[in-house]
N, C-alpha and C positions, 0 to 999 in steps of 0.2 A: 370570322371575318371582319380587323378592325374597324373602328369609324372611317369612313371611305373622306369624310369633310377632313380629316387629320393628317389624311397621306400627302403625300406632294407629286405634283405630276410628273414627274421623273421615276416617282416608285408605282405610281398605278401605269402608265403608261409601258414602263418594262414590263408587267402584268399582262398586260393587255396586247404586247408584241408579242411575249412568247405564245398566249391563243391563240393570235393572229397566224403566225408562223404553222401550230399545229393544225388549225381547223383549213388552211390553205392547201398541207397535204394532205389532211382527207378527203377536200375536195377534189385534188389532182387524182386522189387515187378513185376517188365517186366515179369522176368523167371518165375515165379509163373503164371503169366497170359499164359505166351504162352504155359506152361507145359498142362495147365486143356485144353485151347484153343483144344491144341494136340488130347488129352483124348476125348474130345467134337465130333470131326473129323472122331475120330476110334469108337466111340460108342454115335451115334446120339440120337439112343434111349429112351435115361438115360434124355434127356435135352428136355428143351421145343425149340419150334422152335425158339426163339427169343433170346436163349442162344448166339448163336456163332456170330451174327451182333455184339450184346453188348459187349461181351469179344473181339470182332474184336477193335472196337469203342473204347476203352478201350486202347488195347495195342497201336492203334496210337496216343492219348494223351501223355499215358508215353513215346514213344518213341520222341515224339515231347518236351515235358520236359524234355529228357536226353541230346537231340539238344541245350534246351537251357541254358542248364547248360556248355556243353561242349565247348558251348560261347564263355562262359563269363572263362571259363580256356583259351582260347587258346592266349590272349594277355600276360596269367600271366607268362603262360608255353615257351613263346618266348621270354619275359625275362629272364629267366632261363636258357633258351639256351644259349642265346646271353653271360650272365656273369656267367653261370657254377658252381654259390655258392654249396659248403658241402650242403648235406643236410642224415636227419637223420627218419626211420621209423620204429616202431616197432610194431611185431606180434601181436595180442590180445590175443591169447591164454595163458593161465597162462602157465608162463616161456619161453612167445615168444620172441627169439631174435630179437637186431636192428641192423640194416641194412642201407647200405650208399643210396640203391636202391632198387624198388619196382619190377626190375626187378632180383633177386637174385637167381642165381640157385638153390639154397639150397629150395626155397617154391615154389607154387602152382598157380594155376588162379583163387581157392576157398581161397587163404590165405586172412584173415580178416589181413586191417591192424588201426594203426593209427601214424598219421604224429606226428611229434616233431618238431613242427617250432622252437621252443624256441633254438634249434641247429644248427636252419638254417645261411648258411657262418660261422659257429667254424671251430675252426680248427680240425683235426681229432680227434688228438691226446687227446682232449678233450673231444670229444664226446666217444673216448672209455674209457675212463678213468671216465665219469662218466655212461658208462651202464655197464661198471664191465664185471662181468661173463655171462651178456646177449651179449656180443659182439658179432657178427656174427664172425667168425676167415675166411672164404670168402670174406665177403665184407671190412672186416678191417685185413688183414695176416700177417701186421707186429707190431697188437698188442702184448703191453710187457704181459710177462706171469705175474706178477704182479700184473697190471688193468686184467686181465681175471679170476682172485683166488679172487677179490673183488665184494662184494654184489653191485647189481645197486643202483645207485642214483635217476638215474631216476624215478620219479613220473607221471603214464602214467592219462587220461581223465578215463579211467576203473575205476584205481586205487583210483585216487580221489573222482569219485561217489560213488564206494564201499566204501570208510575212511565217507564219507557226512552221506552214508545211516548209517553206524553204529554208525556213533556218534549222528544222530538222534536219533537212537534208544534206544543207553546207555542212551541220556540227558530224553527221554520221558520215559526211565526206573527208571531215579533216581529223576524225578521230581513226578512220582509215589509212590514210593517208600517215600518220603519227605510229600506228602498231606497222604498219609496212615499214616506214624508217625504224624503226625501233629495232627492225627483223634485220634491216639492210647492210651488207658488207660491203665495205670501202675498203680499198688498198690505200694506203698513204698514199703514194706513188699516181693514184689515179689508173692502175695498170686494172685490166682486165679479170676478173674473179674467174674460178666455173662450176659445173655442178657436173654431175654424171653423165657419159659420155660426151666430154669434153665442150659440152654446151655452154657459152659463157649463162653465168648466171650471178645474184649479187645478193639472192635469200640465204639466210648463216644457215638453215637445216638444209639448204639445196648444196651449199658451198662444202659443209662438214660432210655429207653423206658423197659430195663429188672427190673429197678428198681422199675420203676411207679409200674409197672404189680405185683410187689411182694408188693406194699403198698395198691392194689386193694385184691390184695389174701389174704390179714390179715382182712384187713378192712370185706370182704367175710367171711373168715372165724369167726372172734369173732361175728357176724349176725349169721351164721348159728349155733354156740356155743349159743346165745344166747334164740335164738327159740327152743333150745330144740335138733336140730340135731343131735349131739350125744355128750356124757359125755366126761369129763377129769378126772372122778373121778376114772376112771377106772375099774368101774361098766360091759364095754363091752370088756372090755380085752384087747385082740391083736389090734381091731377098734382101740383104743382109747390110745394106744400106738404106733402105724401109727400116728394116727395124731398129737400127742406131736411129735414126731420126726419128720415128716413135718415141723410141725411150727417152731419149734427150727432150722431148716434146711431154711426156708425163711428168718428167723431172723437174722443169722448168713452171709448168701450168700449178705443180703441188708447194714449189716454192712460191710463188705468188700467192695461190690461197692462203698456208702457213703463214704467211707476213701479216694478210691481211685479217685471217682471223685473232691474230696479235693483236691486231690494230679494233679489233673490234671490242674481242672480251681483255681487254687492257692489262694485255703479259706480255712473256715475251715467244718470240717464234721456236725457242727451244724448251718451254712447256707446251706449247700447242704442237710440236713435232712428236715429243712423245706421246700426248693425247691419241691422236689423229691415227698414229704408229697403233697405240693398244689396241685401240679399234679395227683396225684395220687387219691385224694378227688374229686377233679374235674371230672377226671375217672366213678369212684366212682360212683359217685351222679347221671350224666349223664348215667349212664350202669346198674345201680341198682337201681333203684329210685322203682320199684316193691318190691324189697327185703326186704327197714325198712323204718321208719321215717327218713330221714332226715336233717332233725332240726339243731341237735346237729353240723353233719358234716358239715354244710352249716354255723354253724358260728365258726366253727374250720377253714373252709376255710376261711371267710372275715378275719380273724385273721390273720393265714399265707398271704392274699394277701396286707395287711397294713404294715406285717413286712417288706415284701419284699419292699413296696414302702418306707418308712422309710429309709433303707437301700440305696435304689439308691439316693435318696435326702442328707444321710451324705454324699456319694460316689460323689455327684457335676454329676446325671447324673441326 
């Protein structure tokens, strides 16, 4: 340990504050263990035979740890007793006041404290000025009224930690929003875009997969019509009209999606149409090979993939 006489009040009290926090935590554990031990002794029938010895051992260990912390505090407190510099402490509850001593008559043995070692050795007027409305008028009876009416500028460890947690939450929320925005598809004219099953969606993955599925539905619809599954000449009346409306809706939604995807990827609608149709054809050929002869679709797929390779070469990729 360095010569205490050369250390600053802030340096010494910062170390003491750490010991105080450590001792407080140990004391809380000790109090809880002793309370539970007393209950065990009152009602032993509710506990196993080795519970009481186990708790007694734990209490003894905590007491030893407390003694070790107190031993570290003693020389530091002795140096304060020798030099008697000013100190400041704040009660940690909301609106807790700043005090010059832990023994203020307005507080209790159970009061929770935070040391303010950054003000150790400072003039009391400076401490009161920083504490403002939180100044204890018992500890600082001569505090000027203008100081007592000012908001406190003291930043406690608890407040700093709360502020840090809030800042972390806000940062995380902003990053999440930025990631969402980076994946959000917007039609240049504000039209809605669609995912799978015709539901509105704005995530690029959902809009892309929805568009691919629309291609599959269009191809399946064409194959079904080709096989005479249902006519479009109106001979079946309402059913034919429903299929026509469904087909028109899918085509319209697909066009809207392609325009939005082109805007998102900063490319043309024609390029997006080729890319989406390529994916739709590949899915249709894989999933509906039983439905029809795929030769023509396979040839079209080869053509679209060749066009994609040509675009990449032209772009130097």
